[in-house]
A tleap script that builds the chain and sets N, CA, C and O, in Angstrom:
source leaprc.protein.ff14SB
mol = sequence {
  NMET PHE LYS PHE PRO VAL PHE PHE ALA GLU
  ALA PRO ALA ALA ASP LEU GLY GLN GLY LEU
  GLN GLN THR ILE MET LEU VAL ALA LEU ALA
  VAL ILE PHE PHE TYR PHE ILE ILE TRP ARG
  PRO GLU GLN LYS ARG ARG LYS GLU MET GLU
  ALA LYS ARG LYS ALA MET LYS LYS GLY ASP
  LYS VAL VAL VAL ALA GLY GLY ILE LEU GLY
  GLU VAL TYR LYS ILE GLN THR ASP THR ILE
  ILE ILE LYS LEU SER ASP GLY ALA LYS MET
  GLU VAL MET LYS GLY ALA LEU GLN ASP LEU
  GLN PRO SER THR GLY PRO GLU GLN PRO GLU
  GLU PRO LYS THR LYS CGLU
}
set mol.1.N position { 35.863 60.341 38.896 }
set mol.1.CA position { 34.749 59.903 38.111 }
set mol.1.C position { 34.420 58.399 38.472 }
set mol.1.O position { 35.307 57.638 38.860 }
set mol.2.N position { 33.104 58.008 38.326 }
set mol.2.CA position { 32.697 56.665 38.751 }
set mol.2.C position { 32.951 55.717 37.600 }
set mol.2.O position { 32.652 56.010 36.443 }
set mol.3.N position { 33.546 54.502 37.972 }
set mol.3.CA position { 33.773 53.486 37.008 }
set mol.3.C position { 32.844 52.338 37.286 }
set mol.3.O position { 32.600 51.985 38.440 }
set mol.4.N position { 32.318 51.746 36.214 }
set mol.4.CA position { 31.420 50.557 36.374 }
set mol.4.C position { 32.298 49.316 36.732 }
set mol.4.O position { 33.430 49.182 36.267 }
set mol.5.N position { 31.745 48.450 37.548 }
set mol.5.CA position { 32.435 47.193 37.802 }
set mol.5.C position { 32.606 46.376 36.535 }
set mol.5.O position { 31.914 46.586 35.539 }
set mol.6.N position { 33.526 45.459 36.593 }
set mol.6.CA position { 33.884 44.672 35.404 }
set mol.6.C position { 32.676 43.873 34.929 }
set mol.6.O position { 32.518 43.743 33.716 }
set mol.7.N position { 31.787 43.314 35.805 }
set mol.7.CA position { 30.703 42.478 35.337 }
set mol.7.C position { 29.654 43.267 34.592 }
set mol.7.O position { 28.764 42.624 34.034 }
set mol.8.N position { 29.652 44.537 34.519 }
set mol.8.CA position { 28.764 45.315 33.688 }
set mol.8.C position { 29.333 45.560 32.332 }
set mol.8.O position { 28.627 46.073 31.464 }
set mol.9.N position { 30.537 45.231 32.108 }
set mol.9.CA position { 31.161 45.486 30.864 }
set mol.9.C position { 30.593 44.603 29.750 }
set mol.9.O position { 30.233 43.455 30.012 }
set mol.10.N position { 30.506 45.095 28.543 }
set mol.10.CA position { 29.955 44.262 27.411 }
set mol.10.C position { 30.932 43.209 27.078 }
set mol.10.O position { 32.145 43.422 27.092 }
set mol.11.N position { 30.372 42.000 26.758 }
set mol.11.CA position { 31.169 40.894 26.284 }
set mol.11.C position { 31.679 41.209 24.872 }
set mol.11.O position { 31.001 41.909 24.119 }
set mol.12.N position { 32.787 40.734 24.527 }
set mol.12.CA position { 33.264 40.878 23.137 }
set mol.12.C position { 32.340 40.153 22.178 }
set mol.12.O position { 31.761 39.137 22.561 }
set mol.13.N position { 32.177 40.614 20.973 }
set mol.13.CA position { 31.255 40.111 19.976 }
set mol.13.C position { 31.694 38.677 19.571 }
set mol.13.O position { 30.830 37.856 19.263 }
set mol.14.N position { 33.001 38.354 19.564 }
set mol.14.CA position { 33.445 37.013 19.195 }
set mol.14.C position { 32.901 35.970 20.182 }
set mol.14.O position { 32.569 34.859 19.769 }
set mol.15.N position { 32.804 36.296 21.449 }
set mol.15.CA position { 32.316 35.302 22.411 }
set mol.15.C position { 30.854 34.988 22.170 }
set mol.15.O position { 30.448 33.829 22.250 }
set mol.16.N position { 30.041 36.022 21.869 }
set mol.16.CA position { 28.641 35.810 21.608 }
set mol.16.C position { 28.420 34.972 20.366 }
set mol.16.O position { 27.567 34.084 20.373 }
set mol.17.N position { 29.137 35.218 19.333 }
set mol.17.CA position { 29.075 34.426 18.043 }
set mol.17.C position { 29.438 32.971 18.259 }
set mol.17.O position { 28.793 32.066 17.731 }
set mol.18.N position { 30.487 32.764 19.047 }
set mol.18.CA position { 30.901 31.402 19.281 }
set mol.18.C position { 29.879 30.619 20.100 }
set mol.18.O position { 29.638 29.449 19.802 }
set mol.19.N position { 29.285 31.206 21.099 }
set mol.19.CA position { 28.243 30.604 21.948 }
set mol.19.C position { 27.021 30.250 21.103 }
set mol.19.O position { 26.440 29.180 21.280 }
set mol.20.N position { 26.620 31.143 20.179 }
set mol.20.CA position { 25.531 30.920 19.246 }
set mol.20.C position { 25.812 29.768 18.395 }
set mol.20.O position { 24.940 28.923 18.193 }
set mol.21.N position { 27.042 29.680 17.855 }
set mol.21.CA position { 27.438 28.617 16.941 }
set mol.21.C position { 27.405 27.232 17.704 }
set mol.21.O position { 26.982 26.223 17.140 }
set mol.22.N position { 27.844 27.220 18.941 }
set mol.22.CA position { 27.819 25.927 19.696 }
set mol.22.C position { 26.387 25.539 19.961 }
set mol.22.O position { 26.055 24.354 19.926 }
set mol.23.N position { 25.527 26.506 20.226 }
set mol.23.CA position { 24.100 26.175 20.495 }
set mol.23.C position { 23.511 25.592 19.251 }
set mol.23.O position { 22.814 24.580 19.321 }
set mol.24.N position { 23.761 26.183 18.121 }
set mol.24.CA position { 23.164 25.697 16.856 }
set mol.24.C position { 23.660 24.278 16.551 }
set mol.24.O position { 22.889 23.447 16.071 }
set mol.25.N position { 24.945 23.992 16.825 }
set mol.25.CA position { 25.527 22.713 16.598 }
set mol.25.C position { 24.837 21.672 17.530 }
set mol.25.O position { 24.498 20.576 17.084 }
set mol.26.N position { 24.639 22.018 18.795 }
set mol.26.CA position { 24.004 21.071 19.707 }
set mol.26.C position { 22.555 20.737 19.346 }
set mol.26.O position { 22.105 19.599 19.480 }
set mol.27.N position { 21.838 21.773 18.880 }
set mol.27.CA position { 20.480 21.569 18.419 }
set mol.27.C position { 20.444 20.696 17.199 }
set mol.27.O position { 19.581 19.825 17.086 }
set mol.28.N position { 21.396 20.915 16.248 }
set mol.28.CA position { 21.426 20.099 15.029 }
set mol.28.C position { 21.771 18.628 15.374 }
set mol.28.O position { 21.228 17.689 14.792 }
set mol.29.N position { 22.680 18.474 16.327 }
set mol.29.CA position { 22.982 17.059 16.723 }
set mol.29.C position { 21.858 16.384 17.374 }
set mol.29.O position { 21.613 15.199 17.146 }
set mol.30.N position { 21.155 17.116 18.194 }
set mol.30.CA position { 19.944 16.543 18.895 }
set mol.30.C position { 18.880 16.128 17.859 }
set mol.30.O position { 18.292 15.053 17.984 }
set mol.31.N position { 18.635 16.937 16.874 }
set mol.31.CA position { 17.647 16.605 15.861 }
set mol.31.C position { 18.070 15.390 15.036 }
set mol.31.O position { 17.249 14.529 14.720 }
set mol.32.N position { 19.300 15.332 14.707 }
set mol.32.CA position { 19.822 14.131 13.973 }
set mol.32.C position { 19.709 12.900 14.827 }
set mol.32.O position { 19.308 11.849 14.327 }
set mol.33.N position { 20.040 12.982 16.075 }
set mol.33.CA position { 19.957 11.861 16.985 }
set mol.33.C position { 18.555 11.356 17.103 }
set mol.33.O position { 18.315 10.156 16.974 }
set mol.34.N position { 17.576 12.283 17.358 }
set mol.34.CA position { 16.169 11.860 17.490 }
set mol.34.C position { 15.604 11.282 16.161 }
set mol.34.O position { 14.773 10.374 16.184 }
set mol.35.N position { 16.056 11.807 15.030 }
set mol.35.CA position { 15.576 11.307 13.775 }
set mol.35.C position { 15.973 9.834 13.606 }
set mol.35.O position { 15.119 8.996 13.320 }
set mol.36.N position { 17.263 9.513 13.780 }
set mol.36.CA position { 17.694 8.177 13.534 }
set mol.36.C position { 17.384 7.181 14.652 }
set mol.36.O position { 17.283 5.982 14.393 }
set mol.37.N position { 17.238 7.641 15.847 }
set mol.37.CA position { 16.940 6.726 16.960 }
set mol.37.C position { 15.458 6.548 17.243 }
set mol.37.O position { 15.040 5.468 17.659 }
set mol.38.N position { 14.669 7.563 17.031 }
set mol.38.CA position { 13.224 7.504 17.355 }
set mol.38.C position { 12.293 7.581 16.195 }
set mol.38.O position { 11.516 6.655 15.961 }
set mol.39.N position { 12.347 8.680 15.443 }
set mol.39.CA position { 11.337 8.922 14.332 }
set mol.39.C position { 11.469 7.919 13.232 }
set mol.39.O position { 10.470 7.317 12.839 }
set mol.40.N position { 12.644 7.709 12.718 }
set mol.40.CA position { 12.802 6.806 11.499 }
set mol.40.C position { 12.348 5.392 11.788 }
set mol.40.O position { 11.554 4.874 11.004 }
set mol.41.N position { 12.794 4.700 12.879 }
set mol.41.CA position { 12.310 3.339 13.155 }
set mol.41.C position { 10.791 3.347 13.427 }
set mol.41.O position { 10.131 2.387 13.030 }
set mol.42.N position { 10.214 4.331 14.054 }
set mol.42.CA position { 8.805 4.333 14.274 }
set mol.42.C position { 8.061 4.433 12.965 }
set mol.42.O position { 7.036 3.779 12.773 }
set mol.43.N position { 8.585 5.273 12.038 }
set mol.43.CA position { 7.930 5.435 10.749 }
set mol.43.C position { 7.981 4.161 9.985 }
set mol.43.O position { 6.981 3.841 9.343 }
set mol.44.N position { 9.045 3.386 9.979 }
set mol.44.CA position { 9.156 2.130 9.345 }
set mol.44.C position { 8.191 1.130 9.925 }
set mol.44.O position { 7.513 0.411 9.192 }
set mol.45.N position { 8.127 1.082 11.233 }
set mol.45.CA position { 7.183 0.168 11.875 }
set mol.45.C position { 5.710 0.450 11.512 }
set mol.45.O position { 4.916 -0.457 11.261 }
set mol.46.N position { 5.405 1.715 11.499 }
set mol.46.CA position { 4.055 2.142 11.143 }
set mol.46.C position { 3.704 1.769 9.694 }
set mol.46.O position { 2.579 1.363 9.406 }
set mol.47.N position { 4.703 1.917 8.768 }
set mol.47.CA position { 4.376 1.521 7.337 }
set mol.47.C position { 4.186 0.003 7.241 }
set mol.47.O position { 3.284 -0.467 6.548 }
set mol.48.N position { 5.036 -0.765 7.938 }
set mol.48.CA position { 4.877 -2.216 7.897 }
set mol.48.C position { 3.496 -2.623 8.439 }
set mol.48.O position { 2.819 -3.462 7.846 }
set mol.49.N position { 3.093 -2.037 9.544 }
set mol.49.CA position { 1.765 -2.439 10.119 }
set mol.49.C position { 0.653 -2.023 9.218 }
set mol.49.O position { -0.348 -2.733 9.123 }
set mol.50.N position { 0.776 -0.901 8.547 }
set mol.50.CA position { -0.321 -0.459 7.600 }
set mol.50.C position { -0.369 -1.426 6.450 }
set mol.50.O position { -1.465 -1.749 5.992 }
set mol.51.N position { 0.763 -1.914 5.948 }
set mol.51.CA position { 0.748 -2.873 4.884 }
set mol.51.C position { 0.122 -4.165 5.334 }
set mol.51.O position { -0.616 -4.778 4.562 }
set mol.52.N position { 0.377 -4.604 6.531 }
set mol.52.CA position { -0.281 -5.817 7.063 }
set mol.52.C position { -1.775 -5.643 7.178 }
set mol.52.O position { -2.543 -6.547 6.848 }
set mol.53.N position { -2.200 -4.450 7.660 }
set mol.53.CA position { -3.650 -4.203 7.752 }
set mol.53.C position { -4.355 -4.243 6.423 }
set mol.53.O position { -5.460 -4.777 6.326 }
set mol.54.N position { -3.734 -3.684 5.379 }
set mol.54.CA position { -4.297 -3.744 4.025 }
set mol.54.C position { -4.393 -5.158 3.466 }
set mol.54.O position { -5.318 -5.464 2.715 }
set mol.55.N position { -3.415 -6.051 3.836 }
set mol.55.CA position { -3.404 -7.394 3.313 }
set mol.55.C position { -4.153 -8.370 4.225 }
set mol.55.O position { -4.181 -9.571 3.955 }
set mol.56.N position { -4.742 -7.876 5.271 }
set mol.56.CA position { -5.485 -8.711 6.215 }
set mol.56.C position { -6.663 -9.417 5.553 }
set mol.56.O position { -7.358 -8.830 4.724 }
set mol.57.N position { -6.884 -10.664 5.917 }
set mol.57.CA position { -8.015 -11.413 5.394 }
set mol.57.C position { -8.617 -12.299 6.539 }
set mol.57.O position { -8.012 -12.504 7.591 }
set mol.58.N position { -9.805 -12.788 6.264 }
set mol.58.CA position { -10.507 -13.589 7.226 }
set mol.58.C position { -9.636 -14.807 7.576 }
set mol.58.O position { -9.032 -15.465 6.728 }
set mol.59.N position { -9.621 -15.049 8.882 }
set mol.59.CA position { -8.870 -16.233 9.415 }
set mol.59.C position { -7.512 -15.857 9.943 }
set mol.59.O position { -6.897 -16.698 10.598 }
set mol.60.N position { -6.975 -14.651 9.715 }
set mol.60.CA position { -5.677 -14.220 10.240 }
set mol.60.C position { -5.808 -14.059 11.760 }
set mol.60.O position { -6.847 -13.668 12.291 }
set mol.61.N position { -4.679 -14.387 12.435 }
set mol.61.CA position { -4.591 -14.220 13.881 }
set mol.61.C position { -4.147 -12.801 14.165 }
set mol.61.O position { -3.211 -12.295 13.545 }
set mol.62.N position { -4.862 -12.121 15.165 }
set mol.62.CA position { -4.522 -10.739 15.514 }
set mol.62.C position { -4.363 -10.628 17.047 }
set mol.62.O position { -4.925 -11.378 17.845 }
set mol.63.N position { -3.530 -9.605 17.373 }
set mol.63.CA position { -3.381 -9.173 18.766 }
set mol.63.C position { -3.855 -7.713 18.812 }
set mol.63.O position { -3.328 -6.856 18.104 }
set mol.64.N position { -4.842 -7.454 19.644 }
set mol.64.CA position { -5.446 -6.137 19.836 }
set mol.64.C position { -4.742 -5.467 21.040 }
set mol.64.O position { -4.197 -6.152 21.904 }
set mol.65.N position { -4.760 -4.171 21.079 }
set mol.65.CA position { -4.239 -3.398 22.220 }
set mol.65.C position { -4.844 -3.964 23.478 }
set mol.65.O position { -6.048 -4.211 23.546 }
set mol.66.N position { -4.000 -4.169 24.481 }
set mol.66.CA position { -4.505 -4.712 25.692 }
set mol.66.C position { -4.202 -6.246 25.782 }
set mol.66.O position { -4.431 -6.875 26.815 }
set mol.67.N position { -3.694 -6.802 24.692 }
set mol.67.CA position { -3.327 -8.218 24.699 }
set mol.67.C position { -4.419 -9.148 24.340 }
set mol.67.O position { -4.293 -10.342 24.611 }
set mol.68.N position { -5.458 -8.711 23.765 }
set mol.68.CA position { -6.606 -9.633 23.413 }
set mol.68.C position { -6.220 -10.338 22.077 }
set mol.68.O position { -5.869 -9.722 21.071 }
set mol.69.N position { -6.320 -11.661 22.170 }
set mol.69.CA position { -6.030 -12.508 20.986 }
set mol.69.C position { -7.326 -12.913 20.288 }
set mol.69.O position { -8.332 -13.193 20.940 }
set mol.70.N position { -7.293 -12.940 18.993 }
set mol.70.CA position { -8.494 -13.443 18.249 }
set mol.70.C position { -8.127 -13.716 16.832 }
set mol.70.O position { -6.975 -13.617 16.412 }
set mol.71.N position { -9.171 -14.070 16.100 }
set mol.71.CA position { -9.085 -14.457 14.677 }
set mol.71.C position { -10.018 -13.514 13.873 }
set mol.71.O position { -11.148 -13.258 14.289 }
set mol.72.N position { -9.550 -13.018 12.759 }
set mol.72.CA position { -10.390 -12.081 11.956 }
set mol.72.C position { -11.579 -12.889 11.486 }
set mol.72.O position { -11.441 -13.962 10.900 }
set mol.73.N position { -12.762 -12.337 11.764 }
set mol.73.CA position { -14.026 -12.965 11.381 }
set mol.73.C position { -14.627 -12.210 10.231 }
set mol.73.O position { -15.091 -12.822 9.269 }
set mol.74.N position { -14.633 -10.865 10.301 }
set mol.74.CA position { -15.177 -10.045 9.201 }
set mol.74.C position { -14.456 -8.667 9.215 }
set mol.74.O position { -14.179 -8.078 10.260 }
set mol.75.N position { -14.174 -8.198 7.964 }
set mol.75.CA position { -13.444 -6.919 7.774 }
set mol.75.C position { -14.419 -5.897 7.315 }
set mol.75.O position { -15.133 -6.138 6.342 }
set mol.76.N position { -14.495 -4.749 7.967 }
set mol.76.CA position { -15.327 -3.651 7.570 }
set mol.76.C position { -14.438 -2.450 7.219 }
set mol.76.O position { -13.214 -2.579 7.245 }
set mol.77.N position { -14.993 -1.332 6.905 }
set mol.77.CA position { -14.214 -0.148 6.465 }
set mol.77.C position { -13.214 0.277 7.466 }
set mol.77.O position { -12.023 0.273 7.159 }
set mol.78.N position { -13.614 0.652 8.666 }
set mol.78.CA position { -12.731 1.165 9.679 }
set mol.78.C position { -12.508 0.237 10.818 }
set mol.78.O position { -11.632 0.479 11.648 }
set mol.79.N position { -13.291 -0.852 10.892 }
set mol.79.CA position { -13.258 -1.796 12.019 }
set mol.79.C position { -13.165 -3.227 11.479 }
set mol.79.O position { -13.394 -3.491 10.298 }
set mol.80.N position { -12.818 -4.139 12.399 }
set mol.80.CA position { -12.865 -5.580 12.078 }
set mol.80.C position { -13.648 -6.227 13.214 }
set mol.80.O position { -13.720 -5.709 14.328 }
set mol.81.N position { -14.205 -7.323 12.905 }
set mol.81.CA position { -14.809 -8.196 13.921 }
set mol.81.C position { -13.893 -9.399 14.125 }
set mol.81.O position { -13.531 -10.098 13.179 }
set mol.82.N position { -13.536 -9.614 15.373 }
set mol.82.CA position { -12.631 -10.732 15.646 }
set mol.82.C position { -13.380 -11.770 16.449 }
set mol.82.O position { -14.267 -11.443 17.238 }
set mol.83.N position { -13.023 -13.008 16.246 }
set mol.83.CA position { -13.646 -14.117 16.953 }
set mol.83.C position { -12.701 -14.542 18.040 }
set mol.83.O position { -11.564 -14.892 17.723 }
set mol.84.N position { -13.080 -14.540 19.293 }
set mol.84.CA position { -12.248 -14.934 20.394 }
set mol.84.C position { -12.282 -16.471 20.554 }
set mol.84.O position { -13.079 -17.152 19.910 }
set mol.85.N position { -11.395 -17.005 21.433 }
set mol.85.CA position { -11.232 -18.391 21.571 }
set mol.85.C position { -12.543 -19.088 22.059 }
set mol.85.O position { -12.787 -20.241 21.705 }
set mol.86.N position { -13.333 -18.432 22.821 }
set mol.86.CA position { -14.585 -19.000 23.307 }
set mol.86.C position { -15.790 -18.864 22.358 }
set mol.86.O position { -16.915 -19.214 22.712 }
set mol.87.N position { -15.535 -18.364 21.181 }
set mol.87.CA position { -16.560 -18.120 20.155 }
set mol.87.C position { -17.233 -16.781 20.193 }
set mol.87.O position { -18.029 -16.471 19.307 }
set mol.88.N position { -16.942 -15.966 21.195 }
set mol.88.CA position { -17.520 -14.611 21.230 }
set mol.88.C position { -16.913 -13.740 20.178 }
set mol.88.O position { -15.764 -13.937 19.780 }
set mol.89.N position { -17.692 -12.754 19.713 }
set mol.89.CA position { -17.186 -11.845 18.650 }
set mol.89.C position { -17.058 -10.438 19.257 }
set mol.89.O position { -17.862 -10.037 20.099 }
set mol.90.N position { -16.015 -9.689 18.805 }
set mol.90.CA position { -15.787 -8.358 19.291 }
set mol.90.C position { -15.374 -7.508 18.140 }
set mol.90.O position { -14.513 -7.882 17.344 }
set mol.91.N position { -15.999 -6.345 18.053 }
set mol.91.CA position { -15.662 -5.319 17.031 }
set mol.91.C position { -14.644 -4.376 17.613 }
set mol.91.O position { -14.819 -3.802 18.688 }
set mol.92.N position { -13.504 -4.230 16.814 }
set mol.92.CA position { -12.405 -3.366 17.230 }
set mol.92.C position { -11.973 -2.454 16.026 }
set mol.92.O position { -12.192 -2.787 14.861 }
set mol.93.N position { -11.379 -1.344 16.358 }
set mol.93.CA position { -10.828 -0.430 15.288 }
set mol.93.C position { -9.576 -1.115 14.697 }
set mol.93.O position { -8.838 -1.810 15.394 }
set mol.94.N position { -9.371 -0.895 13.410 }
set mol.94.CA position { -8.207 -1.425 12.763 }
set mol.94.C position { -6.914 -0.780 13.345 }
set mol.94.O position { -5.852 -1.402 13.334 }
set mol.95.N position { -7.016 0.398 13.820 }
set mol.95.CA position { -5.799 1.069 14.445 }
set mol.95.C position { -5.414 0.501 15.752 }
set mol.95.O position { -4.319 0.784 16.239 }
set mol.96.N position { -6.287 -0.321 16.380 }
set mol.96.CA position { -5.967 -0.929 17.674 }
set mol.96.C position { -5.155 -2.231 17.532 }
set mol.96.O position { -4.721 -2.805 18.530 }
set mol.97.N position { -4.959 -2.680 16.314 }
set mol.97.CA position { -4.187 -3.883 16.108 }
set mol.97.C position { -2.702 -3.656 16.443 }
set mol.97.O position { -2.098 -2.671 16.018 }
set mol.98.N position { -2.141 -4.583 17.206 }
set mol.98.CA position { -0.706 -4.475 17.506 }
set mol.98.C position { 0.074 -5.438 16.748 }
set mol.98.O position { 1.235 -5.154 16.456 }
set mol.99.N position { -0.459 -6.590 16.383 }
set mol.99.CA position { 0.253 -7.576 15.625 }
set mol.99.C position { -0.727 -8.357 14.807 }
set mol.99.O position { -1.901 -8.480 15.157 }
set mol.100.N position { -0.218 -8.903 13.673 }
set mol.100.CA position { -1.100 -9.663 12.745 }
set mol.100.C position { -0.290 -10.814 12.213 }
set mol.100.O position { 0.791 -10.615 11.659 }
set mol.101.N position { -0.795 -12.007 12.374 }
set mol.101.CA position { -0.148 -13.217 11.761 }
set mol.101.C position { -1.025 -13.770 10.679 }
set mol.101.O position { -2.145 -14.202 10.950 }
set mol.102.N position { -0.547 -13.769 9.464 }
set mol.102.CA position { -1.402 -14.362 8.426 }
set mol.102.C position { -1.649 -15.807 8.651 }
set mol.102.O position { -0.814 -16.541 9.179 }
set mol.103.N position { -2.855 -16.212 8.225 }
set mol.103.CA position { -3.233 -17.665 8.327 }
set mol.103.C position { -2.438 -18.463 7.349 }
set mol.103.O position { -2.083 -17.997 6.266 }
set mol.104.N position { -2.156 -19.703 7.759 }
set mol.104.CA position { -1.359 -20.560 6.867 }
set mol.104.C position { -2.286 -21.553 6.125 }
set mol.104.O position { -1.800 -22.493 5.497 }
set mol.105.N position { -3.566 -21.354 6.194 }
set mol.105.CA position { -4.455 -22.328 5.551 }
set mol.105.C position { -5.116 -23.196 6.560 }
set mol.105.O position { -5.069 -22.891 7.752 }
set mol.106.N position { -5.740 -24.282 6.137 }
set mol.106.CA position { -6.381 -25.159 7.102 }
set mol.106.C position { -5.368 -25.789 8.012 }
set mol.106.O position { -4.336 -26.281 7.554 }
set mol.107.N position { -5.648 -25.782 9.305 }
set mol.107.CA position { -4.705 -26.351 10.225 }
set mol.107.C position { -4.826 -27.874 10.212 }
set mol.107.O position { -5.923 -28.430 10.178 }
set mol.108.N position { -3.648 -28.539 10.242 }
set mol.108.CA position { -3.623 -29.964 10.281 }
set mol.108.C position { -2.995 -30.403 11.596 }
set mol.108.O position { -1.953 -29.883 11.995 }
set mol.109.N position { -3.643 -31.384 12.285 }
set mol.109.CA position { -3.044 -31.771 13.531 }
set mol.109.C position { -1.677 -32.469 13.338 }
set mol.109.O position { -1.427 -33.153 12.345 }
set mol.110.N position { -0.858 -32.267 14.292 }
set mol.110.CA position { 0.466 -32.899 14.218 }
set mol.110.C position { 0.339 -34.458 14.356 }
set mol.110.O position { -0.444 -34.971 15.156 }
set mol.111.N position { 1.110 -35.132 13.575 }
set mol.111.CA position { 1.112 -36.567 13.694 }
set mol.111.C position { 1.966 -36.986 14.889 }
set mol.111.O position { 3.054 -36.455 15.112 }
set mol.112.N position { 1.462 -37.926 15.633 }
set mol.112.CA position { 2.260 -38.387 16.782 }
set mol.112.C position { 3.550 -39.039 16.323 }
set mol.112.O position { 3.610 -39.793 15.351 }
set mol.113.N position { 4.594 -38.694 17.098 }
set mol.113.CA position { 5.901 -39.276 16.717 }
set mol.113.C position { 6.071 -40.670 17.390 }
set mol.113.O position { 5.747 -40.861 18.562 }
set mol.114.N position { 6.565 -41.575 16.634 }
set mol.114.CA position { 6.802 -42.897 17.185 }
set mol.114.C position { 8.282 -43.063 17.476 }
set mol.114.O position { 9.123 -42.517 16.762 }
set mol.115.N position { 8.593 -43.792 18.490 }
set mol.115.CA position { 10.003 -44.066 18.815 }
set mol.115.C position { 10.428 -45.324 18.001 }
set mol.115.O position { 9.711 -46.323 17.961 }
set mol.116.N position { 11.532 -45.243 17.401 }
set mol.116.CA position { 11.987 -46.398 16.653 }
set mol.116.C position { 13.332 -46.847 17.164 }
set mol.116.O position { 13.892 -47.819 16.657 }
savepdb mol mol.pdb
quit
């Protein structure tokens, strides 16, 4: 009578269960890793930036995507108008803001230091 080779034999049920358990553990560890390393810090950064956008007022310094620097000139519903250093004005989406520095009030020139 013909006998099948060993590699056609069925694997024991215990080996299949153990492999499945290891796979589930690896997937769970990967999800935990990505949550604490990528998703959570990004979520915190996004909330902080949203709070800055809501507190934004005229005169604040902003950095727009692409590295454009300007000062908030006018705030609209979804956009802001920024004033560039040469006096030109540009309208940008609020979502394009990368950084926002609140204004400290009227700027005063530094007093020259004297040597004593």
